[in-house]
C-alpha positions, -999 to 999 in steps of 0.1 A, spaced: 400 756 -22 376 753 7 354 777 25 347 774 62 317 791 78 321 799 115 285 799 127 274 812 160 241 796 168 213 818 181 206 813 219 181 785 224 183 773 188 191 738 177 225 736 159 213 706 140 189 728 120 216 750 104 214 732 71 188 709 57 197 673 49 192 680 12 217 709 14 243 689 32 239 660 7 240 682 -24 270 703 -13 287 676 7 290 702 35 306 690 67 291 705 99 314 702 129 317 712 165 350 729 174 362 697 190 355 677 159 372 703 137 404 702 159 404 664 155 406 666 117 433 692 117 418 726 121 441 747 144 440 780 160 403 779 168 393 804 196 374 793 227 338 803 221 330 807 258 294 800 265 284 803 228 274 774 206 296 774 175 296 751 144 320 751 116 307 743 81 333 732 56 323 732 19 339 735 -16 343 771 -28 318 765 -56 291 757 -31 298 786 -7 271 809 -21 245 782 -15 256 778 21 258 816 26 222 820 14 210 791 36 226 806 67 214 841 60 178 829 60 180 806 90 166 818 123 189 794 142 219 814 130 229 843 153 258 854 131 285 839 110 319 846 95 334 832 63 370 820 59 387 808 28 411 779 33 438 766 9 
């Protein structure tokens, strides 16, 4: 099972700072734009309008780590969590 975080980047923030390189390496998290996610098979993604959105896909066991990282990051406006089979 996989968990996908739908992250809405705070206005003016750099989406490349959502997760540290160490966190991405240790969890093997995949950070994607909506366009990149569609190319690898994610479907039904809404149009974000003028918002900057990133999807972060990670194994369920690492989801709490990513959740904590996003909660404490000023670049994150808000996020939603989706479990994917």
